[in-house]
Backbone as ProteinMPNN parsed JSONL, in Angstrom:
{"seq_chain_A": "XXXXXXXXXXXXXXXXXXXXXXXXXXXXXXXXXXXXXXXXXXXXXXXXXXXXXXXXXXXXXXXXXXXXXXXXXXXXXXXXXXXXXXXXXXXXXXXXXXXXXXXXXXXXXXXXXXXXXXXXXXXXXXXXXXXXXXXXXXXXXXXXXXXXXXXXXXXXXXXXXXXXXXXXXXXXXXXXXXX", "coords_chain_A": {"N_chain_A": [[27.358, -10.048, 22.534], [25.477, -11.438, 24.036], [25.299, -14.004, 22.951], [27.619, -15.151, 23.857], [27.273, -15.569, 26.514], [27.743, -17.522, 29.314], [26.379, -20.676, 30.422], [25.486, -21.164, 33.746], [25.99, -23.185, 36.607], [24.676, -24.57, 39.621], [23.992, -26.34, 42.702], [21.137, -26.612, 42.766], [20.116, -24.974, 40.799], [20.177, -23.842, 37.397], [21.565, -21.373, 35.47], [20.644, -19.898, 32.567], [20.186, -18.99, 29.072], [17.04, -17.739, 27.786], [14.379, -19.891, 26.536], [11.86, -20.931, 24.117], [9.98, -22.473, 25.563], [9.947, -21.309, 28.042], [8.182, -19.174, 27.86], [5.666, -20.379, 27.993], [5.756, -21.456, 30.58], [6.087, -19.126, 32.103], [3.684, -17.854, 31.485], [1.834, -19.599, 32.695], [2.45, -19.141, 35.36], [1.433, -16.614, 35.972], [0.419, -13.63, 37.763], [1.277, -12.428, 41.021], [0.354, -10.927, 44.051], [2.304, -10.441, 46.147], [4.727, -10.704, 44.773], [4.554, -8.86, 42.627], [4.38, -6.443, 44.085], [6.816, -6.548, 45.448], [8.524, -6.048, 43.365], [8.05, -3.408, 43.101], [5.756, -2.648, 41.911], [2.201, -2.019, 41.385], [-0.343, -4.036, 42.414], [-3.031, -5.235, 40.61], [-5.9, -6.864, 41.081], [-7.781, -7.401, 39.163], [-6.569, -7.292, 36.738], [-5.524, -9.003, 33.886], [-3.168, -11.624, 33.075], [-1.612, -12.357, 30.271], [-0.705, -14.15, 27.226], [0.749, -12.291, 25.683], [1.863, -10.686, 27.68], [3.485, -12.604, 28.973], [5.225, -13.295, 26.881], [6.474, -10.812, 26.54], [7.811, -10.575, 28.985], [9.705, -12.648, 28.821], [11.034, -11.889, 26.5], [12.215, -9.499, 27.394], [14.263, -10.517, 29.056], [15.752, -11.872, 27.109], [16.722, -9.732, 25.629], [18.626, -8.5, 27.147], [22.087, -8.059, 27.769], [23.451, -9.425, 29.794], [21.813, -11.422, 31.18], [20.03, -14.034, 32.727], [17.864, -16.87, 32.708], [16.48, -18.279, 35.607], [16.605, -21.52, 36.271], [15.09, -24.119, 37.814], [14.591, -26.793, 37.287], [12.574, -25.95, 35.771], [11.549, -22.783, 34.37], [11.81, -20.32, 36.837], [12.329, -17.717, 37.388], [14.387, -14.786, 36.885], [17.731, -13.436, 36.604], [19.993, -10.717, 36.51], [22.764, -8.732, 35.364], [23.277, -5.303, 35.1], [23.827, -2.0, 33.746], [26.578, -2.066, 33.469], [29.859, -0.973, 33.97], [32.763, -1.0, 32.621], [35.115, 0.438, 32.859], [35.133, 1.538, 35.478], [34.751, -0.807, 36.707], [32.29, -1.95, 37.683], [28.878, -2.972, 38.396], [25.29, -3.313, 38.387], [22.944, -5.4, 40.072], [20.055, -7.356, 39.504], [17.252, -9.281, 40.445], [14.585, -11.574, 40.067], [12.181, -13.644, 41.35], [9.639, -15.414, 40.026], [7.906, -17.445, 40.576], [5.931, -18.25, 43.183], [6.254, -20.523, 44.762], [8.942, -20.889, 45.028], [9.985, -18.932, 46.582], [11.871, -17.725, 49.344], [13.346, -20.03, 49.793], [16.003, -20.31, 49.25], [16.765, -20.412, 46.583], [17.076, -18.032, 45.148], [19.361, -16.938, 46.395], [21.256, -18.837, 45.653], [21.311, -18.47, 42.877], [22.166, -15.789, 42.765], [24.754, -15.967, 43.869], [26.024, -17.451, 41.864], [25.99, -15.584, 39.744], [27.464, -13.506, 40.885], [29.967, -14.78, 41.137], [30.532, -15.08, 38.42], [30.593, -12.326, 37.658], [32.677, -11.183, 39.263], [34.705, -12.848, 38.472], [35.07, -11.979, 35.893], [36.395, -9.675, 36.274], [35.128, -7.523, 37.501], [34.854, -5.122, 40.125], [32.973, -4.281, 41.912], [29.588, -4.846, 42.847], [26.329, -3.706, 42.922], [23.012, -3.036, 44.273], [19.497, -2.238, 44.419], [16.817, -2.187, 46.684], [13.488, -2.459, 47.845], [12.584, -1.13, 50.997], [10.635, -2.516, 52.355], [10.878, -5.108, 51.548], [11.73, -7.507, 53.125], [12.422, -10.206, 52.903], [14.016, -10.329, 50.566], [16.08, -8.583, 51.331], [17.246, -10.008, 53.439], [18.186, -12.207, 51.984], [20.08, -10.944, 50.297], [21.913, -10.034, 52.2], [22.77, -12.501, 53.174], [24.213, -13.298, 50.985], [26.35, -11.632, 51.165], [26.14, -8.894, 50.694], [26.13, -5.486, 51.81], [24.412, -2.875, 53.523], [24.509, 0.308, 52.128], [23.339, 2.725, 51.884], [20.378, 4.796, 51.802], [17.529, 5.771, 50.053], [15.172, 7.954, 50.78], [11.664, 7.529, 50.739], [11.477, 6.831, 47.961], [10.05, 5.278, 46.212], [6.808, 4.734, 45.005], [4.517, 2.58, 46.004], [1.702, 0.763, 45.568], [0.22, 2.977, 46.45], [1.598, 3.882, 48.693], [4.48, 5.445, 50.059], [7.795, 4.231, 49.867], [11.05, 3.505, 51.113], [14.098, 3.154, 49.277], [16.633, 0.851, 49.602], [20.089, 0.868, 49.293], [22.501, -1.421, 48.424], [25.712, -3.026, 48.506], [28.51, -4.945, 47.254], [31.877, -5.85, 47.366], [34.571, -7.149, 45.369], [36.598, -8.368, 46.956], [35.193, -9.054, 49.189], [33.585, -11.106, 48.56], [32.887, -14.466, 48.92], [32.852, -18.023, 49.69], [29.67, -19.457, 50.79]], "CA_chain_A": [[27.747, -10.519, 23.85], [24.471, -12.371, 24.531], [25.605, -15.356, 22.496], [28.771, -15.648, 24.594], [26.94, -15.691, 27.926], [27.832, -18.932, 29.682], [25.417, -21.302, 31.328], [26.089, -21.279, 35.073], [25.307, -24.261, 37.331], [24.875, -24.795, 41.055], [23.355, -27.583, 43.145], [19.713, -26.716, 42.445], [19.707, -24.09, 39.708], [20.974, -23.584, 36.205], [21.317, -20.07, 34.863], [20.759, -20.11, 31.124], [19.436, -18.074, 28.221], [15.65, -18.165, 27.641], [13.929, -20.752, 25.44], [10.415, -20.746, 23.887], [9.204, -23.135, 26.609], [9.849, -20.392, 29.173], [6.972, -18.358, 27.695], [4.535, -21.167, 28.512], [5.887, -21.544, 32.039], [5.813, -17.793, 32.652], [2.245, -17.633, 31.33], [1.145, -20.395, 33.719], [2.7, -18.558, 36.682], [0.583, -15.45, 36.186], [0.914, -12.565, 38.645], [0.975, -12.619, 42.441], [0.471, -9.641, 44.754], [3.576, -10.312, 46.865], [5.822, -10.569, 43.82], [4.384, -7.582, 41.93], [4.724, -5.356, 45.0], [8.261, -6.619, 45.72], [9.161, -5.395, 42.213], [7.729, -1.987, 43.143], [4.543, -2.406, 41.133], [0.91, -2.012, 42.061], [-1.086, -5.23, 42.014], [-4.445, -5.063, 40.271], [-6.457, -8.217, 41.033], [-8.643, -7.557, 37.986], [-5.747, -7.291, 35.521], [-5.168, -10.349, 33.416], [-1.795, -11.871, 32.632], [-1.858, -13.168, 29.078], [0.454, -14.587, 26.44], [1.539, -11.115, 25.299], [2.629, -10.329, 28.869], [4.51, -13.633, 29.175], [6.217, -13.126, 25.815], [7.24, -9.587, 26.832], [8.697, -10.862, 30.118], [10.825, -13.468, 28.338], [11.779, -11.054, 25.54], [13.044, -8.591, 28.186], [15.459, -11.273, 29.45], [16.523, -12.131, 25.889], [17.314, -8.502, 25.108], [19.687, -8.045, 28.043], [23.379, -8.679, 27.479], [23.921, -10.252, 30.903], [20.63, -11.883, 31.909], [19.815, -15.469, 32.688], [16.705, -17.51, 33.322], [16.769, -19.166, 36.739], [15.951, -22.798, 35.973], [15.148, -25.095, 38.912], [13.77, -27.838, 36.678], [11.822, -25.139, 34.816], [11.676, -21.347, 34.622], [11.236, -19.814, 38.091], [12.609, -16.295, 37.462], [15.574, -14.373, 36.143], [18.732, -12.631, 37.295], [20.765, -10.01, 35.494], [23.67, -7.629, 35.632], [22.985, -4.198, 34.194], [24.613, -0.798, 34.039], [27.997, -2.454, 33.616], [30.851, 0.046, 33.662], [34.022, -1.752, 32.618], [36.19, 1.316, 33.303], [35.104, 1.569, 36.948], [34.633, -2.211, 37.132], [31.118, -2.106, 38.541], [27.599, -3.29, 37.762], [24.152, -3.479, 39.288], [22.325, -6.715, 40.001], [18.606, -7.424, 39.724], [16.762, -10.653, 40.428], [13.159, -11.737, 40.298], [11.612, -14.997, 41.395], [8.254, -15.248, 39.598], [7.115, -18.576, 41.056], [5.881, -18.117, 44.647], [6.686, -21.765, 45.415], [10.402, -20.863, 45.172], [10.378, -17.816, 47.442], [12.307, -18.032, 50.701], [13.895, -21.384, 49.88], [17.425, -20.292, 48.926], [17.043, -20.465, 45.143], [17.588, -16.725, 44.756], [20.746, -16.815, 46.875], [22.093, -19.711, 44.82], [21.461, -17.794, 41.584], [22.976, -14.582, 42.972], [26.168, -16.362, 44.044], [26.557, -17.81, 40.543], [26.209, -14.354, 38.979], [28.59, -12.796, 41.504], [31.177, -15.483, 40.71], [30.747, -14.686, 37.03], [30.943, -10.902, 37.592], [34.005, -10.952, 39.821], [35.625, -13.598, 37.622], [35.303, -11.173, 34.686], [37.188, -8.511, 36.64], [34.405, -6.446, 38.169], [35.295, -4.842, 41.492], [31.831, -3.936, 42.756], [28.225, -5.092, 42.376], [25.379, -3.051, 43.823], [21.602, -3.279, 43.993], [18.494, -1.443, 45.123], [15.727, -3.043, 47.143], [12.509, -1.75, 48.658], [12.788, -1.373, 52.428], [9.611, -3.457, 52.821], [11.152, -6.445, 51.033], [12.633, -8.105, 54.116], [12.909, -11.497, 52.403], [15.121, -10.055, 49.645], [17.186, -7.992, 52.091], [17.907, -11.126, 54.137], [18.906, -12.972, 50.955], [21.254, -10.182, 49.876], [22.885, -10.082, 53.305], [23.29, -13.876, 53.169], [25.176, -13.356, 49.873], [27.481, -10.762, 51.483], [25.867, -7.479, 50.46], [25.96, -4.644, 52.991], [23.664, -1.659, 53.254], [25.387, 1.456, 51.929], [22.584, 3.97, 51.926], [18.917, 4.724, 51.719], [16.823, 6.879, 49.433], [13.9, 8.044, 51.49], [10.433, 7.667, 49.96], [11.893, 6.844, 46.56], [9.171, 4.457, 45.383], [5.395, 4.746, 45.356], [4.054, 1.209, 45.802], [0.314, 0.596, 46.006], [-0.236, 4.179, 47.116], [2.413, 4.229, 49.86], [5.894, 5.71, 49.793], [8.753, 3.322, 50.486], [12.466, 3.809, 50.918], [14.966, 2.228, 48.551], [17.9, 0.572, 50.273], [21.178, 0.6, 48.362], [23.429, -2.397, 49.0], [26.846, -3.283, 47.636], [29.464, -6.011, 47.57], [33.149, -5.704, 46.661], [35.149, -8.437, 44.978], [37.367, -8.966, 48.062], [34.251, -9.495, 50.215], [32.83, -12.252, 48.054], [33.503, -15.763, 49.215], [31.892, -19.118, 49.802], [28.615, -19.213, 51.791]], "C_chain_A": [[26.762, -11.553, 24.379], [24.805, -13.806, 24.162], [26.748, -15.981, 23.29], [28.484, -15.873, 26.077], [26.95, -17.159, 28.328], [26.639, -19.394, 30.517], [26.151, -21.501, 32.658], [25.289, -22.299, 35.879], [25.685, -24.289, 38.805], [24.094, -26.061, 41.418], [21.912, -27.712, 42.674], [19.259, -25.853, 41.286], [20.705, -24.11, 38.564], [20.583, -22.194, 35.737], [21.628, -20.21, 33.39], [19.997, -19.029, 30.383], [17.999, -18.604, 28.076], [15.42, -19.074, 26.441], [12.432, -20.51, 25.241], [9.533, -21.399, 24.964], [9.003, -22.213, 27.82], [8.617, -19.492, 29.079], [5.778, -19.09, 28.288], [4.568, -21.239, 30.037], [5.559, -20.201, 32.681], [4.325, -17.471, 32.578], [1.472, -18.359, 32.427], [1.336, -19.814, 35.12], [1.801, -17.363, 36.99], [1.257, -14.397, 37.042], [0.457, -12.837, 40.066], [1.267, -11.315, 43.166], [1.851, -9.462, 45.383], [4.735, -10.034, 45.913], [5.739, -9.229, 43.087], [4.811, -6.424, 42.83], [6.2, -5.373, 45.386], [9.06, -5.984, 44.586], [8.911, -3.887, 42.21], [6.491, -1.633, 42.34], [3.309, -2.352, 42.014], [0.1, -3.177, 41.528], [-2.547, -4.873, 41.775], [-5.045, -6.457, 40.136], [-7.343, -8.462, 39.815], [-7.868, -7.58, 36.675], [-5.391, -8.719, 35.133], [-3.673, -10.413, 33.113], [-1.925, -12.836, 31.469], [-0.555, -13.503, 28.344], [1.344, -13.41, 26.036], [2.415, -10.671, 26.466], [3.778, -11.311, 29.103], [5.614, -13.515, 28.124], [7.088, -11.897, 26.07], [8.225, -9.822, 27.976], [9.923, -11.657, 29.662], [11.67, -12.674, 27.34], [12.688, -10.068, 26.271], [14.348, -9.284, 28.594], [16.361, -11.487, 28.233], [17.293, -10.902, 25.419], [18.442, -7.955, 25.974], [20.987, -8.779, 27.726], [23.826, -9.665, 28.557], [22.741, -10.674, 31.772], [20.439, -13.371, 31.673], [18.435, -15.811, 33.233], [17.213, -18.31, 34.507], [15.927, -20.416, 36.512], [16.184, -23.742, 37.146], [14.312, -26.301, 38.493], [12.834, -27.244, 35.646], [12.068, -23.675, 35.175], [11.043, -21.003, 35.962], [11.477, -18.308, 38.241], [13.804, -15.938, 36.603], [16.488, -13.545, 37.037], [19.577, -11.955, 36.224], [21.719, -9.004, 36.113], [23.318, -6.532, 34.64], [23.811, -2.988, 34.616], [26.087, -1.107, 34.215], [28.901, -1.322, 33.131], [32.214, -0.645, 33.769], [35.194, -0.881, 33.068], [36.268, 1.328, 34.835], [34.879, 0.183, 37.554], [33.482, -2.432, 38.11], [29.883, -2.424, 37.71], [26.531, -3.318, 38.837], [23.551, -4.851, 39.039], [20.829, -6.571, 40.233], [18.196, -8.886, 39.615], [15.263, -10.638, 40.664], [12.786, -13.202, 40.281], [10.12, -14.833, 41.1], [7.343, -16.382, 40.051], [7.097, -18.526, 42.581], [6.311, -19.373, 45.395], [8.187, -21.778, 45.68], [10.892, -19.698, 46.025], [10.81, -18.319, 48.814], [12.908, -19.41, 50.884], [15.351, -21.463, 49.432], [17.764, -20.329, 47.446], [17.612, -19.139, 44.637], [19.036, -16.542, 45.171], [21.691, -17.659, 46.027], [22.357, -19.051, 43.464], [22.361, -16.564, 41.71], [24.45, -14.945, 43.106], [26.795, -16.771, 42.715], [26.887, -16.551, 39.742], [27.363, -13.554, 39.569], [29.916, -13.454, 41.129], [31.546, -15.137, 39.278], [31.271, -13.246, 36.958], [32.364, -10.651, 38.093], [35.072, -11.718, 39.039], [35.96, -12.871, 36.328], [36.042, -9.874, 35.009], [36.42, -7.359, 37.258], [34.884, -6.33, 39.612], [34.118, -4.694, 42.446], [30.523, -4.302, 42.067], [27.29, -4.47, 43.405], [23.955, -3.42, 43.422], [20.757, -2.312, 44.789], [17.366, -2.395, 45.505], [14.778, -2.203, 47.987], [12.698, -2.116, 50.123], [11.772, -2.364, 52.995], [9.899, -4.904, 52.421], [12.17, -7.162, 51.932], [13.19, -9.45, 53.657], [14.113, -11.285, 51.482], [16.325, -9.485, 50.391], [17.958, -9.084, 52.833], [18.719, -11.968, 53.158], [20.18, -12.246, 50.54], [22.329, -10.179, 50.96], [23.552, -11.457, 53.364], [24.366, -14.037, 52.081], [26.362, -12.406, 50.077], [27.255, -9.279, 51.259], [25.699, -6.747, 51.79], [25.186, -3.393, 52.58], [24.628, -0.495, 53.185], [24.64, 2.775, 52.011], [21.099, 3.716, 51.752], [18.414, 5.971, 51.008], [15.427, 6.9, 50.029], [12.75, 8.278, 50.512], [10.713, 7.772, 48.465], [10.951, 6.083, 45.639], [7.738, 4.524, 45.915], [4.822, 3.381, 45.001], [2.668, 1.074, 46.415], [-0.156, 1.78, 46.86], [0.563, 4.609, 48.33], [3.865, 4.449, 49.447], [6.765, 4.714, 50.545], [10.168, 3.808, 50.19], [13.091, 2.742, 50.025], [16.238, 2.072, 49.364], [18.924, 0.24, 49.199], [22.165, -0.315, 49.081], [24.553, -2.637, 48.002], [27.721, -4.403, 48.155], [30.711, -5.786, 46.723], [33.739, -7.081, 46.39], [35.876, -9.11, 46.148], [36.46, -9.468, 49.186], [33.497, -10.754, 49.82], [33.585, -13.546, 48.337], [32.439, -16.837, 49.329], [30.869, -18.836, 50.92], [29.005, -19.612, 53.195]], "O_chain_A": [[27.166, -12.463, 25.104], [24.617, -14.72, 24.965], [26.84, -17.205, 23.385], [29.362, -16.319, 26.816], [26.23, -17.962, 27.734], [25.991, -18.61, 31.212], [27.296, -21.951, 32.683], [24.058, -22.29, 35.848], [26.835, -24.067, 39.184], [23.598, -26.765, 40.539], [21.496, -28.783, 42.233], [18.123, -25.986, 40.83], [21.897, -24.36, 38.743], [19.398, -21.881, 35.624], [22.734, -20.593, 33.008], [19.256, -18.25, 30.984], [17.774, -19.805, 28.23], [16.163, -19.034, 25.461], [11.791, -19.935, 26.121], [8.439, -20.905, 25.236], [8.007, -22.328, 28.534], [8.067, -19.089, 30.104], [4.97, -18.496, 29.002], [3.54, -21.101, 30.699], [4.842, -20.142, 33.68], [3.769, -16.882, 33.504], [0.556, -17.79, 33.021], [0.469, -19.98, 35.978], [1.45, -17.132, 38.146], [2.482, -14.272, 37.059], [-0.612, -13.405, 40.291], [2.293, -10.677, 42.931], [2.497, -8.435, 45.172], [5.616, -9.228, 46.211], [6.749, -8.54, 42.944], [5.524, -5.524, 42.387], [6.781, -4.315, 45.628], [10.143, -5.445, 44.812], [9.497, -3.165, 41.404], [6.207, -0.457, 42.113], [3.365, -2.604, 43.218], [-0.118, -3.288, 40.321], [-3.208, -4.285, 42.631], [-4.736, -7.167, 39.178], [-7.624, -9.611, 39.475], [-8.44, -7.855, 35.62], [-5.004, -9.53, 35.975], [-3.013, -9.391, 32.922], [-2.301, -13.994, 31.652], [0.54, -13.173, 28.8], [2.569, -13.531, 26.049], [3.579, -10.32, 26.271], [4.903, -10.904, 29.393], [6.798, -13.624, 28.446], [8.298, -11.933, 25.844], [9.35, -9.322, 27.939], [11.046, -11.367, 30.074], [12.896, -12.785, 27.345], [13.81, -9.819, 25.828], [15.422, -8.692, 28.487], [17.577, -11.309, 28.312], [18.39, -11.022, 24.873], [19.142, -7.031, 25.56], [20.98, -9.979, 27.448], [24.511, -10.641, 28.253], [22.673, -10.33, 32.952], [20.656, -13.887, 30.576], [17.911, -15.123, 34.109], [18.261, -18.95, 34.422], [14.697, -20.371, 36.556], [17.318, -24.119, 37.441], [13.449, -26.767, 39.236], [12.355, -27.943, 34.753], [12.722, -23.376, 36.174], [9.887, -21.344, 36.212], [10.895, -17.681, 39.126], [14.187, -16.689, 35.705], [16.076, -13.027, 38.075], [19.847, -12.533, 35.171], [21.51, -8.502, 37.218], [23.085, -6.81, 33.464], [24.408, -2.962, 35.692], [26.766, -0.475, 35.024], [28.728, -0.789, 32.035], [32.741, -0.844, 34.863], [36.172, -1.402, 33.605], [37.342, 1.15, 35.41], [34.824, 0.033, 38.774], [33.648, -3.003, 39.188], [29.84, -2.184, 36.503], [26.824, -3.343, 40.032], [23.638, -5.394, 37.938], [20.391, -5.766, 41.055], [18.729, -9.632, 38.793], [14.745, -9.782, 41.381], [13.046, -13.912, 39.31], [9.414, -14.172, 41.861], [6.123, -16.28, 39.918], [8.131, -18.735, 43.215], [6.698, -19.287, 46.56], [8.664, -22.589, 46.474], [12.099, -19.505, 46.17], [10.194, -19.225, 49.375], [12.977, -19.912, 52.005], [15.883, -22.558, 49.252], [18.94, -20.281, 47.087], [18.516, -19.122, 43.802], [19.851, -16.048, 44.392], [22.804, -17.232, 45.721], [23.482, -19.069, 42.964], [23.218, -16.328, 40.859], [25.304, -14.288, 42.51], [27.963, -16.475, 42.463], [27.952, -16.467, 39.129], [28.16, -12.982, 38.824], [30.888, -12.758, 40.835], [32.716, -14.927, 38.958], [32.265, -12.975, 36.285], [33.156, -9.986, 37.426], [36.218, -11.277, 38.958], [37.01, -13.111, 35.731], [36.289, -9.063, 34.116], [37.005, -6.308, 37.519], [35.27, -7.32, 40.234], [34.244, -4.949, 43.644], [30.363, -4.098, 40.864], [27.442, -4.683, 44.608], [23.722, -4.029, 42.378], [21.235, -1.653, 45.712], [17.008, -3.292, 44.742], [15.211, -1.34, 48.75], [12.942, -3.277, 50.451], [12.035, -2.989, 54.023], [9.238, -5.824, 52.903], [13.315, -7.389, 51.541], [14.324, -9.792, 53.994], [15.118, -11.986, 51.605], [17.463, -9.862, 50.113], [19.189, -9.076, 52.848], [19.827, -12.394, 53.481], [21.241, -12.862, 50.44], [23.517, -10.307, 50.664], [24.76, -11.557, 53.578], [25.308, -14.814, 52.239], [27.278, -12.376, 49.254], [28.118, -8.474, 51.61], [25.196, -7.306, 52.764], [25.29, -2.92, 51.448], [25.467, -0.32, 54.069], [25.253, 3.828, 52.189], [20.645, 2.584, 51.582], [18.824, 7.088, 51.323], [14.619, 5.997, 49.814], [12.84, 9.095, 49.595], [10.24, 8.69, 47.794], [11.035, 6.22, 44.418], [7.496, 4.389, 47.115], [4.661, 3.063, 43.822], [2.484, 1.248, 47.619], [-0.843, 1.599, 47.865], [0.231, 5.622, 48.946], [4.403, 3.735, 48.602], [6.509, 4.395, 51.706], [10.435, 4.431, 49.163], [12.668, 1.586, 50.019], [16.849, 3.063, 49.767], [18.663, -0.566, 48.306], [22.605, -0.027, 50.194], [24.368, -2.47, 46.796], [27.68, -4.76, 49.332], [30.62, -5.558, 45.516], [33.445, -8.049, 47.091], [35.769, -10.326, 46.306], [36.908, -10.227, 50.045], [32.849, -11.388, 50.652], [34.768, -13.68, 48.026], [31.259, -16.581, 49.09], [31.146, -18.09, 51.859], [28.211, -19.459, 54.123]]}, "name": "protein", "num_of_chains": 1, "seq": "XXXXXXXXXXXXXXXXXXXXXXXXXXXXXXXXXXXXXXXXXXXXXXXXXXXXXXXXXXXXXXXXXXXXXXXXXXXXXXXXXXXXXXXXXXXXXXXXXXXXXXXXXXXXXXXXXXXXXXXXXXXXXXXXXXXXXXXXXXXXXXXXXXXXXXXXXXXXXXXXXXXXXXXXXXXXXXXXXXX"}
């Protein structure tokens, strides 16, 4: 299925499969506290980010059946559908912007809309996601794309020593439309 994944294009982003150049770009980006914690991780300022880490990050994208690099002139992150259930016509969405220069500038929303168009065009009825309650930037982006809050798992994630809620959001095919 990976080989059949189409390249998706919008005004400022191209969603495509990874290339070897993406390892170099990912390596140069390193790690940033805001991004690591938004993913639910704990940032260690003394931990290095090396070639093995960059290769693993790109390999993770390559190994997913429905994952794309977000290319805004170069690698800036990735977006993927996972947990696809073709019988119930649903999937989960995950996105990560790894370049802090692209946060809060609409690139994530553009990528999400492309993936939603792909998902609903393939016959899915529902796409859901989970987001940390502290990630207000992501929550605003998801709402901008049409997602609505459906529930909350209290203290579901331990991030940097503090418990955070997970917010569950969803979007149905009939709710998806132009921005």
